[in-house]
C-alpha positions in Angstrom: 109.9 89.7 48.9 111.1 92.5 51.1 107.9 92.4 53.2 108.5 88.6 53.6 112.0 89.3 54.7 111.0 91.8 57.1 108.4 89.4 58.7 111.1 86.7 58.9 113.4 88.8 60.5 111.0 90.2 63.0 109.9 86.7 64.1 113.5 85.4 64.5 114.4 88.7 66.7 116.3 87.5 69.8 116.2 89.4 73.2 119.3 90.9 74.6 120.6 88.8 77.7 119.9 91.6 80.2 116.2 92.1 78.9 115.8 88.2 78.7 116.7 87.3 82.3 114.8 90.4 83.4 111.6 89.1 81.7 112.4 85.5 82.9 112.5 86.8 86.5 109.3 88.8 86.1 107.5 86.0 84.4 108.7 83.5 87.2 107.4 85.9 89.9 104.1 86.3 88.2 103.7 82.4 87.8 104.6 81.8 91.4 102.1 84.5 92.7 99.4 83.0 90.3 99.8 79.4 91.1 100.3 79.8 94.8 97.8 82.7 95.2 95.0 80.8 93.2 95.6 77.4 94.8 95.2 79.0 98.3 92.0 80.7 97.2 90.5 77.5 95.9 91.3 75.9 99.2 89.9 78.7 101.3 86.8 78.8 99.1 86.2 75.1 99.3 87.4 74.3 102.9 86.6 77.6 104.7 83.3 78.3 102.9 81.2 78.7 106.2 83.8 81.1 107.6 83.0 84.0 105.2 80.0 85.3 103.5 80.0 84.7 99.8 76.6 85.1 98.0 77.9 85.0 94.4 80.4 82.1 94.6 79.9 80.6 91.3 81.5 83.3 89.0 84.3 83.6 91.8 85.3 80.1 91.2 85.0 80.6 87.4 87.4 83.4 87.7 89.8 81.7 89.9 90.1 78.8 87.9 90.7 80.8 84.9 93.5 82.8 86.6 95.0 79.4 88.0 94.9 78.1 84.4 96.6 81.0 82.9 99.3 80.9 85.5 99.9 77.1 85.4 99.7 76.7 81.3 100.4 80.2 79.7 102.8 81.9 81.9 105.0 78.9 82.4 104.7 78.4 78.6 106.0 82.0 78.0 108.7 81.3 80.5 109.9 78.3 78.9 109.7 79.8 75.5 112.1 82.5 76.9 114.4 80.1 78.1 114.5 77.9 75.0 114.0 80.3 72.3 110.5 79.7 70.9 107.4 77.3 71.1 106.7 74.5 68.6 103.8 73.0 67.3 101.2 71.6 68.8 101.8 73.4 72.0 102.2 76.6 70.3 98.6 76.5 68.7 97.3 75.1 72.4 98.8 78.1 74.1 97.2 80.6 71.6 93.7 79.0 71.8 93.9 78.7 75.7 95.2 82.4 76.3 92.1 83.6 74.3 89.9 81.3 76.2 91.3 82.7 79.6 91.0 86.0 78.7 87.4 85.7 77.6 86.4 83.6 80.5 87.8 86.2 83.2 86.0 89.0 81.7 82.9 86.9 81.3 83.0 85.7 85.1 83.6 89.4 86.2 80.6 90.4 84.0 78.4 87.8 85.4 79.6 88.8 89.1 78.7 92.4 88.5 75.3 91.5 87.0 74.5 89.2 89.8 75.6 91.6 92.5 73.5 94.4 91.0 70.5 92.1 91.1 71.2 90.9 94.5 70.2 87.4 94.0 72.7 84.8 95.5 73.8 81.6 93.7 71.1 79.6 95.4 68.1 77.8 93.9 68.3 75.3 91.3 66.9 77.7 88.4 69.5 80.4 89.3 72.2 78.1 89.5 71.5 76.7 86.1 71.3 80.4 84.6 74.6 81.4 86.3 76.5 78.3 85.4 75.5 78.5 81.8 76.5 82.2 81.7 80.0 81.4 83.2 80.4 78.3 80.8 79.1 80.3 77.7 82.4 82.7 78.3 84.6 79.8 78.3 83.0 78.2 75.1 83.1 81.3 73.2 86.6 82.0 74.1 87.4 78.4 73.0 85.7 78.8 69.7 87.1 82.1 68.7 90.7 81.0 69.9 90.2 77.9 67.7 89.8 79.8 64.5 93.3 81.0 64.0 94.5 77.6 64.7 92.2 76.2 62.1 93.5 78.8 59.5 97.0 78.4 60.5 97.5 82.2 61.5 99.4 81.1 64.5 103.2 82.1 64.8 105.5 82.5 67.6 106.1 86.1 68.6 109.0 86.8 70.7 107.8 90.2 71.6 104.7 88.5 73.3 106.7 85.5 74.5 104.2 83.3 73.2 102.3 82.1 70.0 100.2 84.7 68.6 97.9 85.5 65.6 99.8 87.0 62.7 98.2 88.4 59.5 100.0 88.2 56.2 97.4 88.3 53.4 93.9 89.7 54.0 93.2 92.7 55.8 89.6 92.2 55.4 89.8 88.7 57.1 91.8 90.3 60.0 89.2 93.2 60.2 86.3 90.4 60.4 87.8 88.3 62.8 89.1 90.9 65.4 85.7 92.8 65.2 83.6 89.7 65.8 85.7 88.2 68.5 86.1 91.6 70.3 82.2 92.4 69.9 81.1 89.0 71.3 83.8 88.1 73.8 85.3 91.5 75.1 82.9 94.3 74.3 79.7 92.8 75.2 80.9 91.9 78.7 82.6 95.0 79.1 79.2 97.0 78.5 77.7 94.7 81.2 80.5 95.6 83.9 80.3 99.2 82.8 76.6 99.6 83.2 76.4 97.3 86.4 79.2 99.1 88.1 77.8 102.7 87.2 74.5 101.6 88.5 75.9 100.0 91.7 77.9 103.2 92.3 74.7 105.4 92.1 73.1 103.1 94.5 70.5 101.7 91.9 70.7 98.0 93.0 68.8 95.6 94.9 71.6 94.2 97.2 70.8 93.8 100.7 72.8 95.8 103.4 75.2 92.8 104.0 76.9 93.4 100.8 79.8 95.1 102.7 80.4 91.7 104.6 80.1 89.6 101.6 83.1 88.7 99.4 81.6 90.6 96.5 82.6 93.9 98.1 86.0 93.4 96.4 84.2 93.3 93.0 85.1 97.1 92.2 88.8 96.2 92.7 88.6 93.2 90.5 87.1 95.4 87.8 89.6 98.1 88.0 92.5 95.5 88.3 91.2 93.8 85.0 90.7 97.0 83.0 94.4 98.3 84.0 96.1 95.1 83.2 94.4 94.7 79.9 94.4 97.9 78.6 97.9 97.4 76.8 96.4 94.1 75.1 93.2 96.2 73.9 95.5 99.1 72.6 97.8 96.7 70.7 94.8 95.1 69.0 93.3 98.6 68.0 96.6 99.6 66.4 96.6 96.5 64.3 93.3 97.4 63.1 94.4 100.8 62.0 97.2 99.5 60.1 96.3 98.6 56.5 99.6 97.0 55.8 98.9 94.4 58.6 102.0 95.3 60.5 101.7 94.6 64.4 101.8 97.1 67.3 105.4 98.1 68.6 107.5 95.3 70.2 107.5 97.1 73.6 103.7 97.4 73.7 103.1 93.7 72.9 105.7 92.7 75.7 103.7 95.1 78.1 100.4 93.5 77.2 101.6 90.0 78.0 103.2 91.0 81.4 100.2 93.0 82.4 97.7 90.3 81.5 99.8 87.8 83.5 100.0 90.1 86.4 96.1 90.1 86.6 96.3 86.5 87.6 98.6 87.2 90.6 96.7 90.3 91.6 93.3 88.7 92.1 94.3 86.5 95.0 95.6 89.6 96.8 92.2 91.5 96.1 90.5 88.7 97.7 92.6 88.9 100.8 91.8 92.6 101.2 88.5 91.3 102.5 88.8 91.0 106.2 86.6 87.9 106.5 88.2 86.0 103.8 91.7 86.8 105.0 90.9 85.5 108.4 89.5 82.4 106.9 92.6 82.0 104.9 94.7 82.6 108.1 92.7 80.0 109.9 93.4 77.5 107.1 97.1 77.9 107.5 97.2 78.3 111.2 98.8 74.9 112.5 100.0 75.9 116.0 98.3 74.2 119.1 98.3 75.3 122.6 101.4 74.4 124.4 101.1 71.9 127.3 102.8 74.4 129.6 99.7 76.5 130.0 97.9 75.7 133.2 94.7 73.5 133.0 92.1 73.0 135.4 91.8 69.4 136.1 90.2 69.1 139.6 89.0 71.1 142.5 89.6 70.2 146.2 87.7 71.4 149.0 89.1 71.7 152.4 87.1 72.2 155.4 88.1 74.6 157.9 
């Protein structure tokens, strides 16, 4: 009975006003960065595709769509939950499912990008296009499948610390252990191994990429990897803490809040990372540039020849 009371108090905990509005401001800034930045990135990739070199465009598109979806649905959901005091069914379950799908699709897209860049084969050719598209789609599907399991078994509750609906365990440690180990092994750990070994081989020069890689948009891949690992470290740590606690108590509140804030930040940082590439930045500026030459500039219209 006391354990149930503690969990009920935990779930109904409210934020102090100062911390609440600080988080609202942070979430609002991250949502604007993510939505505006990724929409512009999509416009540049579609409308200015010939203005910059991008041989591995398919995983880039998958990653951008994942970041945009997270910014539009998950961050806005957390922002609304902070303002209204929670999330209700069925949106509660949808948010939990989509968040895991976006996390999985992001790391899966980066893993495909690292592997494709290591091999040095562009996203051209019918057979290779099908393989790369299948790999990117698989990362989305596995995220949706594993994200739907807690929804089916009613493990989802609103967590004020994470500012969205999350998985809570109240009965079986063995169920929690099996689910987290399977989800992390397939959706997180396997793509992480691909990223790690591909990045290591690329750093040591053991890759088949051509000399134009520095001019290709894929040159920002190490920055994308570093940003993802940095932003999702609190999330991984919080899950490891949960695995180590036999009483099924979650990680500290501050760590769960930090994990949400940092994972949202990654969605807004990726467009800035793309813009660090000169050709992509120039293509974006060319798309946004609307000025025209003024009529005051002298224009040569005719030449008159005078005989002397």
